[in-house]
N, C-alpha and C positions, 0 to 999 in steps of 0.2 A: 826892281828888283823884288825887292824882298814883298812886298805890296803886294803885289799879282799874288804872289804863291801862299800869301794870308791871307787874300781876300779870295781864292780860286775854293778853295776849299770849306769855308765856311760859305756859300754860295751856292756851292752843292749838298752841304751837310742843311743848310736850312732848307733849299730843296724838296732833298729826302722827306725832312720831318711836315714839310709844308706837306707832299704824297701822302703822309702816314696819317694827320692827321685831319687833313680830307677824305684818304678815306673812313679813317673811323666816324668821321663823322659824318658821312654818309650812309652809314649799316647802323649809329644809332639812330642815325632820322627816318631810316627805313622799319628799323625796330619801331623804334617808336610813332609810327606812321601807321605799322601795323596794327600794335598798341592799339593804337587812338580809333582805327577803323572798327576792331575787335571790339570795341568796350562804345563806341556806338551802334554798332549792327546788335549788342547787347543790350543795348541800350533801346533799341527800336522794339526788339523782340519785346522788355519786357512793356513796353509802350503798349503794346499790340497785343496784349498777352491783358494787359490791366483796361483797353477800350474791350478790349472782349468779354470782363466780367463784370464791366461795370453798364455795356449795354446788355446782357444775359439779367444782368439785377434789373434796373430798372423795365425789360421787359415782364420780371417775376411781378415784381412792383403795380406798373401799368395793367399788368393782366388779375395783379388781386382788386388795384381799385376799380376796377368796371365790374367782375361778380360784386365787388361791395355796390356800384352802383344798381348794376340788376337787380341786385336782390333787395335792396331797398324801393328800387320801382314797382317793383314786383308785388310787395309787401303795400307800399300806400297806393296803388291800385285797387288794388282789393280791400280797402279800410274806408265806412259809409262816410266818411268824415273830407272835409275838402283838404287835399293837402301839395305843397306848393316851396321852392325853391328857389331863391335869388344865386348871383355868384355873391361875390363880401361887393362887388360896390352896388350891390340895387336892382341890378337890371336884372329879370326873371329867366329862370331856368329851369325851371318843370313844373307842369302841374299834373296831376293827377285823374285817371277817369274819371274820375267820380267828379272833379272839375266842367266835365265834359257833358258828362249827364245830369248834373246842377242848372248848368249855364247852358247848356246845348255853346256854347265857342269851348272850338279847337285853342290848344294848350296856342300855339299861332297866333291866334285870331287875338285870346286875352294874355300874350307879348304886343302884338302891336297894339290894342287898343288899350290896354291898360283897366286900373280900377273903376277907371269912371264908368264905363260900359254895363257894371254888373253895380256898381255902392247908390245907392239908395242919395239922392242929390244933398239931400244935407248936412251926409254924411262924411262926403267927399273932401271939406275939406276939414274938419275934424281926423280922419281915416290917415292923413298925411300929415298933420301936424305930429303927431303918431308918430307914424313910422321915421320923419325927420328927427324927431329929439332921439327917439332908441337909437337911433341909426349913426345919429353924432356921438351917442353913449354908447353906444356897446353893450346895447345893455337888453337883456330879451323884456316884450313891454305884454298886458290883457288890454284887448279889451272889447265893445262891441259892436256890430254896427249892421246895418240888414243890407243884404243883397236882394236881386232876383234872382228866381229860378227860371228856366226857359216856360216851367207847364202851367205859369200862372203869374195874373196881372199882380199882384201884392206882394210888396220886397218882405221877406221872412229876417227875424232879426238872429243873427247869430254871434257867439262866441269868440273869437280871437287870437290866439299863444301866436308869436313871433317871439325866437329863442335865436341867437349866433350860435352857430358852430367854429367851435376856437381850435386851431394843430398845437403843434405842443408847444411853442412857444404865445400862447396868448395869440396867436393876432386870428382873427377871423377872418374861416375860411369860404362859409357859408348863411344865408340866416336860412332858418326854417319855419313855414308856419303851416298852421294849423287853423281850420275854424272848422266849427262845431256849427249848425245847423239847430235852429229851434228845440228838437226833441230831443237833441244829443248835449243839450248845455254840462259844461261840467264845475264840478265842484271845485272853488281856488286852491283847497291843497292840493288838487292835483296837479297845477302847473307851480313848481318847481324854479324858480328865481334863480339859483345857484348856477356856478359856471357848468358848463358845458362844451 
């Protein structure tokens, strides 16, 4: 009988302790859960604010880039020289209005037909060789080629200058080319082969 009396109070004591522990556990669990939910909500709010800030900065950068691009194209369209740009991989991107006036081809036709449509047949191979060497090395180049004007049956010599436009890390973003037709040939001193 002594054993029963000893075990009964222990059992009661154990249940009360367990009940207190369980009650405290659930309180702490609920507190922890609430604080975790609060932390997650605050983190989500921070991420939303950061995403909005990044979107705003992207819009500003994109707007500035579009304005810069628009200004460049406006300027290029009013030059008497033939101006074009290509993507970093060499695909044609832009031809100024003077190209259309000089060759009779639109920018889309020039992109589709390529240089073969306007270069003298004897200059095509040399042109592509110069371009490939400069493209692979990432260096500017200068050469002379004959182009066919729309209103003339004869080809005319022009001086061609092409140089890479690089980003802050030195990676080529695009290539910019300028062709000076016969009357506007430029002195070599004007063509700066330094970093761009």
